[in-house]
N, CA, C and O atoms as a Tinker XYZ file with bonds, in Angstrom:
   320  protein
     1  N    151.150000   98.043000  116.341000    73     2
     2  CA   150.003000   98.233000  116.566000    64     1     3
     3  C    149.839000   97.419000  117.811000    63     2     4     5
     4  O    148.705000   97.604000  118.254000    81     3
     5  N    150.532000   96.592000  118.543000    73     3     6
     6  CA   149.925000   95.854000  119.240000    64     5     7
     7  C    149.515000   96.924000  120.744000    63     6     8     9
     8  O    148.452000   96.965000  121.364000    81     7
     9  N    150.620000   97.591000  120.950000    73     7    10
    10  CA   150.062000   98.452000  122.274000    64     9    11
    11  C    149.348000   99.563000  121.895000    63    10    12    13
    12  O    149.094000  100.281000  122.862000    81    11
    13  N    148.756000  100.136000  120.412000    73    11    14
    14  CA   147.482000  100.775000  120.612000    64    13    15
    15  C    146.442000  100.105000  119.826000    63    14    16    17
    16  O    145.654000  100.752000  119.136000    81    15
    17  N    146.418000   98.782000  119.913000    73    15    18
    18  CA   144.845000   98.147000  119.326000    64    17    19
    19  C    144.034000   98.122000  120.248000    63    18    20    21
    20  O    144.479000   98.167000  121.395000    81    19
    21  N    142.907000   98.060000  120.075000    73    19    22
    22  CA   141.593000   97.778000  120.857000    64    21    23
    23  C    141.092000   96.593000  120.845000    63    22    24    25
    24  O    140.163000   96.142000  121.515000    81    23
    25  N    141.787000   96.066000  120.002000    73    23    26
    26  CA   141.353000   94.381000  120.068000    64    25    27
    27  C    142.511000   93.328000  119.682000    63    26    28    29
    28  O    143.207000   93.439000  118.673000    81    27
    29  N    142.575000   92.706000  120.250000    73    27    30
    30  CA   143.963000   91.411000  119.954000    64    29    31
    31  C    143.571000   89.957000  119.870000    63    30    32    33
    32  O    142.457000   89.682000  120.316000    81    31
    33  N    144.245000   89.060000  119.410000    73    31    34
    34  CA   144.380000   87.669000  119.873000    64    33    35
    35  C    145.750000   87.067000  119.352000    63    34    36    37
    36  O    146.136000   87.139000  118.185000    81    35
    37  N    146.325000   86.549000  120.249000    73    35    38
    38  CA   147.558000   85.613000  120.041000    64    37    39
    39  C    147.267000   84.217000  120.008000    63    38    40    41
    40  O    146.538000   83.815000  120.916000    81    39
    41  N    147.684000   83.352000  119.138000    73    39    42
    42  CA   147.678000   82.341000  119.059000    64    41    43
    43  C    148.880000   81.735000  118.459000    63    42    44    45
    44  O    149.561000   82.270000  117.584000    81    43
    45  N    149.183000   80.095000  119.211000    73    43    46
    46  CA   150.520000   79.427000  119.145000    64    45    47
    47  C    150.803000   78.840000  117.986000    63    46    48    49
    48  O    149.745000   78.816000  117.357000    81    47
    49  N    151.507000   78.438000  117.469000    73    47    50
    50  CA   151.655000   77.999000  115.849000    64    49    51
    51  C    153.210000   77.295000  116.172000    63    50    52    53
    52  O    153.956000   77.432000  117.141000    81    51
    53  N    153.350000   76.430000  114.828000    73    51    54
    54  CA   154.468000   75.575000  114.507000    64    53    55
    55  C    155.110000   75.862000  113.387000    63    54    56    57
    56  O    154.219000   75.934000  112.541000    81    55
    57  N    156.033000   76.050000  112.927000    73    55    58
    58  CA   156.566000   76.400000  111.726000    64    57    59
    59  C    156.922000   74.863000  111.165000    63    58    60    61
    60  O    157.830000   74.143000  111.580000    81    59
    61  N    156.111000   74.606000  110.276000    73    59    62
    62  CA   156.009000   73.073000  109.786000    64    61    63
    63  C    157.257000   72.753000  108.759000    63    62    64    65
    64  O    157.905000   71.708000  108.802000    81    63
    65  N    157.467000   73.742000  107.904000    73    63    66
    66  CA   158.406000   73.553000  107.035000    64    65    67
    67  C    158.688000   74.944000  106.322000    63    66    68    69
    68  O    157.890000   75.871000  106.182000    81    67
    69  N    160.017000   74.871000  105.901000    73    67    70
    70  CA   160.670000   75.919000  104.898000    64    69    71
    71  C    160.850000   75.522000  103.414000    63    70    72    73
    72  O    161.426000   74.580000  102.871000    81    71
    73  N    160.076000   76.689000  102.909000    73    71    74
    74  CA   160.004000   76.509000  101.127000    64    73    75
    75  C    160.937000   77.529000  101.006000    63    74    76    77
    76  O    161.030000   78.673000  101.452000    81    75
    77  N    161.851000   76.553000  100.023000    73    75    78
    78  CA   162.837000   77.656000   99.558000    64    77    79
    79  C    162.168000   78.285000   98.318000    63    78    80    81
    80  O    161.140000   78.017000   97.695000    81    79
    81  N    163.277000   79.363000   98.171000    73    79    82
    82  CA   163.069000   80.841000   97.045000    64    81    83
    83  C    162.926000   79.812000   96.045000    63    82    84    85
    84  O    163.457000   78.703000   96.113000    81    83
    85  N    162.015000   80.326000   94.898000    73    83    86
    86  CA   161.837000   80.089000   93.449000    64    85    87
    87  C    161.474000   80.959000   92.549000    63    86    88    89
    88  O    160.422000   81.594000   92.621000    81    87
    89  N    162.387000   81.071000   91.544000    73    87    90
    90  CA   162.052000   82.098000   90.682000    64    89    91
    91  C    162.237000   83.403000   91.426000    63    90    92    93
    92  O    163.288000   83.606000   92.034000    81    91
    93  N    161.420000   84.151000   91.407000    73    91    94
    94  CA   161.311000   85.714000   92.049000    64    93    95
    95  C    160.483000   85.434000   93.169000    63    94    96    97
    96  O    159.803000   86.351000   93.627000    81    95
    97  N    160.449000   84.537000   93.572000    73    95    98
    98  CA   159.677000   84.576000   95.431000    64    97    99
    99  C    160.800000   84.160000   96.121000    63    98   100   101
   100  O    161.748000   83.493000   95.707000    81    99
   101  N    160.580000   84.654000   97.292000    73    99   102
   102  CA   161.444000   84.853000   98.267000    64   101   103
   103  C    161.143000   83.015000   99.011000    63   102   104   105
   104  O    160.305000   82.161000   98.722000    81   103
   105  N    162.271000   83.036000  100.026000    73   103   106
   106  CA   162.158000   81.936000  100.771000    64   105   107
   107  C    160.714000   82.185000  101.885000    63   106   108   109
   108  O    160.518000   83.293000  102.383000    81   107
   109  N    159.932000   81.182000  102.121000    73   107   110
   110  CA   158.670000   81.130000  102.860000    64   109   111
   111  C    159.058000   80.098000  104.086000    63   110   112   113
   112  O    159.960000   79.262000  104.023000    81   111
   113  N    158.197000   80.328000  105.208000    73   111   114
   114  CA   158.048000   79.466000  106.079000    64   113   115
   115  C    156.770000   79.349000  106.506000    63   114   116   117
   116  O    156.227000   80.360000  106.952000    81   115
   117  N    156.041000   78.097000  106.455000    73   115   118
   118  CA   154.708000   77.691000  106.462000    64   117   119
   119  C    154.373000   77.408000  108.179000    63   118   120   121
   120  O    154.958000   76.536000  108.820000    81   119
   121  N    153.592000   78.090000  108.609000    73   119   122
   122  CA   153.134000   77.954000  110.045000    64   121   123
   123  C    151.672000   77.532000  110.063000    63   122   124   125
   124  O    150.670000   77.928000  109.468000    81   123
   125  N    151.898000   76.663000  110.888000    73   123   126
   126  CA   150.553000   75.665000  110.971000    64   125   127
   127  C    150.233000   76.348000  112.616000    63   126   128   129
   128  O    150.851000   76.047000  113.637000    81   127
   129  N    149.255000   77.192000  112.516000    73   127   130
   130  CA   148.343000   77.840000  113.438000    64   129   131
   131  C    147.426000   77.193000  114.382000    63   130   132   133
   132  O    146.545000   76.567000  113.792000    81   131
   133  N    147.354000   77.146000  115.617000    73   131   134
   134  CA   146.550000   76.116000  116.999000    64   133   135
   135  C    145.111000   76.948000  116.782000    63   134   136   137
   136  O    145.083000   78.147000  116.505000    81   135
   137  N    143.880000   76.082000  116.959000    73   135   138
   138  CA   143.064000   76.743000  117.071000    64   137   139
   139  C    142.048000   77.313000  116.067000    63   138   140   141
   140  O    141.092000   78.039000  116.338000    81   139
   141  N    142.367000   76.923000  115.036000    73   139   142
   142  CA   141.971000   77.408000  113.348000    64   141   143
   143  C    141.354000   76.181000  113.019000    63   142   144   145
   144  O    141.571000   75.076000  113.517000    81   143
   145  N    140.560000   76.493000  112.125000    73   143   146
   146  CA   139.729000   75.192000  111.205000    64   145   147
   147  C    140.777000   74.804000  110.558000    63   146   148   149
   148  O    141.767000   75.511000  110.372000    81   147
   149  N    140.613000   73.458000  110.103000    73   147   150
   150  CA   141.656000   72.567000  109.433000    64   149   151
   151  C    142.132000   73.230000  108.027000    63   150   152   153
   152  O    143.286000   73.146000  107.606000    81   151
   153  N    141.193000   73.826000  107.442000    73   151   154
   154  CA   141.255000   74.090000  105.964000    64   153   155
   155  C    142.280000   75.588000  106.078000    63   154   156   157
   156  O    142.949000   76.112000  105.187000    81   155
   157  N    142.136000   75.923000  107.231000    73   155   158
   158  CA   142.600000   77.282000  107.360000    64   157   159
   159  C    143.858000   77.918000  108.412000    63   158   160   161
   160  O    144.160000   79.066000  108.735000    81   159
   161  N    144.431000   76.514000  108.771000    73   159   162
   162  CA   145.111000   76.621000  110.119000    64   161   163
   163  C    146.773000   76.743000  109.025000    63   162   164   165
   164  O    147.794000   76.478000  109.660000    81   163
   165  N    146.898000   76.980000  108.063000    73   163   166
   166  CA   148.174000   76.886000  107.499000    64   165   167
   167  C    148.647000   78.426000  107.279000    63   166   168   169
   168  O    147.646000   79.005000  106.856000    81   167
   169  N    149.656000   79.292000  107.369000    73   167   170
   170  CA   150.103000   80.679000  106.676000    64   169   171
   171  C    151.511000   80.546000  106.039000    63   170   172   173
   172  O    152.445000   79.823000  106.386000    81   171
   173  N    151.442000   81.242000  105.236000    73   171   174
   174  CA   153.110000   81.019000  104.747000    64   173   175
   175  C    153.211000   82.898000  104.991000    63   174   176   177
   176  O    152.390000   83.802000  104.837000    81   175
   177  N    154.565000   82.857000  105.410000    73   175   178
   178  CA   155.293000   84.369000  105.337000    64   177   179
   179  C    156.142000   84.380000  104.884000    63   178   180   181
   180  O    156.567000   83.226000  104.837000    81   179
   181  N    157.122000   85.397000  104.206000    73   179   182
   182  CA   158.474000   85.598000  103.856000    64   181   183
   183  C    159.205000   84.985000  105.280000    63   182   184   185
   184  O    158.828000   85.219000  106.429000    81   183
   185  N    160.195000   84.257000  104.924000    73   183   186
   186  CA   161.021000   83.438000  105.966000    64   185   187
   187  C    162.226000   85.015000  106.258000    63   186   188   189
   188  O    163.346000   84.974000  105.749000    81   187
   189  N    161.917000   85.902000  106.852000    73   187   190
   190  CA   163.019000   87.046000  106.954000    64   189   191
   191  C    162.493000   87.888000  108.229000    63   190   192   193
   192  O    161.563000   88.644000  107.948000    81   191
   193  N    162.835000   87.900000  109.326000    73   191   194
   194  CA   162.638000   88.240000  110.538000    64   193   195
   195  C    163.746000   89.301000  110.877000    63   194   196   197
   196  O    164.816000   89.366000  110.271000    81   195
   197  N    163.370000   90.138000  111.924000    73   195   198
   198  CA   164.794000   90.767000  112.196000    64   197   199
   199  C    164.611000   90.777000  113.908000    63   198   200   201
   200  O    163.635000   91.049000  114.607000    81   199
   201  N    165.997000   90.355000  114.244000    73   199   202
   202  CA   166.284000   90.024000  115.823000    64   201   203
   203  C    166.186000   91.533000  116.754000    63   202   204   205
   204  O    165.689000   92.587000  116.356000    81   203
   205  N    166.709000   91.314000  117.867000    73   203   206
   206  CA   166.666000   92.493000  118.650000    64   205   207
   207  C    167.529000   93.652000  118.491000    63   206   208   209
   208  O    167.317000   94.822000  118.811000    81   207
   209  N    168.758000   93.000000  117.821000    73   207   210
   210  CA   169.997000   93.608000  117.259000    64   209   211
   211  C    169.593000   94.199000  115.890000    63   210   212   213
   212  O    170.256000   95.158000  115.496000    81   211
   213  N    168.873000   93.872000  115.340000    73   211   214
   214  CA   168.206000   94.573000  113.880000    64   213   215
   215  C    169.081000   93.661000  113.129000    63   214   216   217
   216  O    169.546000   94.183000  112.115000    81   215
   217  N    169.454000   92.384000  113.352000    73   215   218
   218  CA   170.001000   91.415000  112.249000    64   217   219
   219  C    168.653000   90.834000  111.552000    63   218   220   221
   220  O    167.502000   90.883000  111.984000    81   219
   221  N    169.211000   90.188000  110.174000    73   219   222
   222  CA   168.304000   89.579000  109.583000    64   221   223
   223  C    168.283000   88.179000  110.194000    63   222   224   225
   224  O    169.272000   87.766000  110.799000    81   223
   225  N    167.249000   87.485000  110.060000    73   223   226
   226  CA   167.044000   85.993000  110.384000    64   225   227
   227  C    165.859000   85.667000  109.896000    63   226   228   229
   228  O    164.944000   86.329000  109.406000    81   227
   229  N    166.094000   84.037000  110.201000    73   227   230
   230  CA   164.923000   83.199000  109.469000    64   229   231
   231  C    164.555000   82.181000  110.355000    63   230   232   233
   232  O    165.479000   81.816000  111.082000    81   231
   233  N    163.330000   81.532000  110.536000    73   231   234
   234  CA   162.984000   80.578000  111.470000    64   233   235
   235  C    163.344000   79.471000  110.882000    63   234   236   237
   236  O    163.622000   79.506000  109.683000    81   235
   237  N    163.410000   78.272000  111.606000    73   235   238
   238  CA   163.951000   76.921000  111.584000    64   237   239
   239  C    162.591000   75.811000  111.380000    63   238   240   241
   240  O    161.604000   75.923000  112.108000    81   239
   241  N    162.655000   75.012000  110.574000    73   239   242
   242  CA   161.570000   73.663000  110.690000    64   241   243
   243  C    161.251000   73.465000  112.559000    63   242   244   245
   244  O    162.173000   73.487000  113.375000    81   243
   245  N    159.935000   73.300000  112.900000    73   243   246
   246  CA   159.544000   72.921000  114.090000    64   245   247
   247  C    159.746000   74.051000  115.378000    63   246   248   249
   248  O    159.752000   73.766000  116.575000    81   247
   249  N    159.908000   75.417000  114.770000    73   247   250
   250  CA   160.040000   76.127000  115.847000    64   249   251
   251  C    158.652000   76.780000  116.132000    63   250   252   253
   252  O    157.889000   77.183000  115.254000    81   251
   253  N    158.434000   76.830000  117.422000    73   251   254
   254  CA   157.497000   77.390000  117.993000    64   253   255
   255  C    156.915000   78.852000  117.739000    63   254   256   257
   256  O    157.845000   79.653000  117.829000    81   255
   257  N    156.090000   79.283000  117.544000    73   255   258
   258  CA   155.864000   80.928000  117.288000    64   257   259
   259  C    154.664000   81.213000  117.902000    63   258   260   261
   260  O    153.946000   80.419000  118.509000    81   259
   261  N    154.431000   82.737000  117.656000    73   259   262
   262  CA   153.024000   82.993000  118.301000    64   261   263
   263  C    152.505000   83.880000  116.737000    63   262   264   265
   264  O    153.283000   84.342000  115.901000    81   263
   265  N    151.256000   83.917000  116.697000    73   263   266
   266  CA   150.936000   84.693000  115.671000    64   265   267
   267  C    149.475000   85.335000  116.265000    63   266   268   269
   268  O    148.465000   84.815000  116.740000    81   267
   269  N    150.045000   87.261000  115.885000    73   267   270
   270  CA   149.024000   87.680000  116.667000    64   269   271
   271  C    148.230000   88.710000  115.740000    63   270   272   273
   272  O    148.811000   89.337000  114.854000    81   271
   273  N    146.794000   88.850000  116.015000    73   271   274
   274  CA   146.224000   89.703000  115.282000    64   273   275
   275  C    145.892000   90.984000  116.109000    63   274   276   277
   276  O    145.407000   90.903000  117.238000    81   275
   277  N    146.148000   92.063000  115.553000    73   275   278
   278  CA   145.619000   93.379000  116.129000    64   277   279
   279  C    144.627000   94.222000  115.312000    63   278   280   281
   280  O    144.743000   94.427000  114.104000    81   279
   281  N    143.741000   94.643000  116.014000    73   279   282
   282  CA   142.754000   95.461000  115.225000    64   281   283
   283  C    142.260000   96.934000  115.832000    63   282   284   285
   284  O    141.893000   96.788000  116.998000    81   283
   285  N    142.174000   97.994000  115.477000    73   283   286
   286  CA   141.603000   98.894000  116.087000    64   285   287
   287  C    140.098000   98.801000  116.050000    63   286   288   289
   288  O    139.336000   97.932000  115.628000    81   287
   289  N    139.893000  100.081000  116.680000    73   287   290
   290  CA   138.157000   99.997000  117.459000    64   289   291
   291  C    137.537000  100.284000  115.885000    63   290   292   293
   292  O    136.369000   99.898000  115.845000    81   291
   293  N    137.945000  100.789000  114.730000    73   291   294
   294  CA   136.973000  100.913000  113.448000    64   293   295
   295  C    136.599000   99.388000  113.085000    63   294   296   297
   296  O    135.501000   99.116000  112.599000    81   295
   297  N    137.434000   98.553000  113.312000    73   295   298
   298  CA   137.788000   97.100000  112.575000    64   297   299
   299  C    137.024000   96.225000  113.108000    63   298   300   301
   300  O    136.749000   95.233000  112.432000    81   299
   301  N    136.438000   96.368000  114.567000    73   299   302
   302  CA   135.701000   95.293000  115.057000    64   301   303
   303  C    134.015000   95.465000  115.711000    63   302   304   305
   304  O    133.587000   96.617000  115.790000    81   303
   305  N    133.436000   94.732000  115.997000    73   303   306
   306  CA   132.107000   94.593000  116.296000    64   305   307
   307  C    131.881000   93.959000  117.759000    63   306   308   309
   308  O    132.375000   92.844000  117.926000    81   307
   309  N    131.317000   94.436000  118.640000    73   307   310
   310  CA   130.902000   93.864000  119.747000    64   309   311
   311  C    130.206000   92.455000  119.571000    63   310   312   313
   312  O    129.529000   92.175000  118.581000    81   311
   313  N    130.416000   91.681000  120.525000    73   311   314
   314  CA   130.155000   90.100000  120.483000    64   313   315
   315  C    129.739000   90.082000  121.955000    63   314   316   317
   316  O    130.361000   90.584000  122.891000    81   315
   317  N    128.335000   89.279000  122.009000    73   315   318
   318  CA   127.598000   88.932000  123.072000    64   317   319
   319  C    128.257000   87.712000  123.610000    63   318   320
   320  O    127.799000   87.151000  124.606000    81   319
């Protein structure tokens, strides 16, 4: 969606820890996102990404990452 989005922001972050798979939940990567309110700075995602060759890969603790938010024109309002 990034190429076609009308609004976007990219924030830097760092993988804080890897949470092992448990029960029916997959392994997760906990990411601490910069420039967020302290209470909301951590997000958890399934630790399964795809590299440029199509291989399944996972993030490592301490890895620097970028978190992007993309929105189309119907999802945003103009700010002064």
